[in-house]
N, C-alpha and C positions, 0 to 999 in steps of 0.2 A: 497687556494680556500675556499670560504665560504660554510656553510652547505646548504644554499638555492641554490647556484649555483650547488652544487653536486646533490641535489635532482632534480633539473630541468634537468640536463644532464642524470641522471639515468632514469627519466620518459621518456625522449626523446628516449633513447636507447631502453627501453622496448617497446615503441610504434613502433619503426622501426622493432624490432624483431617480434612483433605481426603482423604487416602489411605484412611482408615477408611470414609468415605462412598462413595468411588469403588469400593472393593473389598468392599462389603458382600456378605455371603453371599446367593446366590439363594434364593428362597422358592418353595414349591409354589404354583402358580397364576400365577406371573409369565409374561409372554409369551415365546415362543421367540426372537423377535428380540433382546430385551434379554438373554436367557440366552446366546445365541450370542456377542454382543459381550462379555459378562462372561467367558465361557469363553476367548475369544481373549486378552483382557487378562490373565486369571489365569495363563496359561502364558507370558506375556511375548511374544506374537506380534503385537501391534498394529502394529509396524513393518513387518510383511509386508502390511498392508492399506493402501489409498490414504488420503491425508489426508481427514479428514471421513468416515471409513468408516461405512457403515450396516449394517443387518441382512443385506442380501443379500450384501454383501462378506464378512461373517463366515460366512454360510452357504456361500459359494463356497470360502472357505479351509478350513472344517471338512470339506466334502465332498471336497476335494482330499486330505485326510488320512484319508479313509475313515470319517468320523464323520457318518453319515446315519441319522436316526431312521426307524423304520417309518412309511411314508406320506410321507416327505420332510419338509424344513423348511417351516414355515408361520409367517410373521412374527407373526401374531396367534394362533397356536396356543398352547395352555397347557402349561406344564411341570408334569408330574405324575410320580409314581413310575413309572408304566407308560411314559411318554415316556423317562425316563432309562434304564430297563431296555432299551428298544429300541435304545439306542446301544451296548449291551454284548452280548457273546456269552456269556451266562451259562446254566448248566443251569436247566431249568425249576424244579427243586426250590429252587434258590437264589433265583430270582426270586420264587417264591411265598412263601418265608420273608421276604424283604425287603419284600414287599407287606404282610405282616402285622405287621412290626416297626414300632413307633411311631417309631423313629429311622431307618426305612428310607430316607426321602428323603435324609437327610444321608449315609448310607452309600452309596447309589447315586451321589450327587453326587461323593463322594470317588473312587469307582471311575471315573466318567466323566472327572473331572479327571486322575487318574493315567494313564488310558489315553491321553488327548490329550497330556499332557505327554511321555509316552514316545514317541508317534508324532512329535510336533514335534521332540523331541531327536534322534530317529533321522533325520528329514528334514534337520535342520541338519548332522548329521555324515555324511550320505550313506549310511546303513545301509538296505539294502533287506530287507524282511521278507516272507516267504511266509506267507499266511494259511492256516491249516489248521483243521479242525473243532475242534481242542482249543486253538486260540490261534495266536499267531504265533511263528515261529522265524526266526533270521537265515538268509538265503540263502547 
């Protein structure tokens, strides 16, 4: 193996390791500031934030897409199942089931991610959605 090939492979492996650390899955109990930044990164929207973005920048971006938890964003607030559920418009029965589910945190996290990805994709493509009691529909 040539030295250049070895260097390329080494850099590639280092990038993969760095990516896995940077995009580690959020955990219950992390603070809302870190979560908001993770969420913006996860949907590929960091380019929409200023260089050196902080939690408030992420909160502003998420709020602009209609992602506001009950009680508003709090940088030092804790991410819990109830917090994630407050970002979603779910029937009470579904919320209760997810609160009891041992994997409820990850299921709620997936729902929040998917909702934000959808809203971000819509905003990029200029789709305007009307919010109704049963969800959103294209206008």
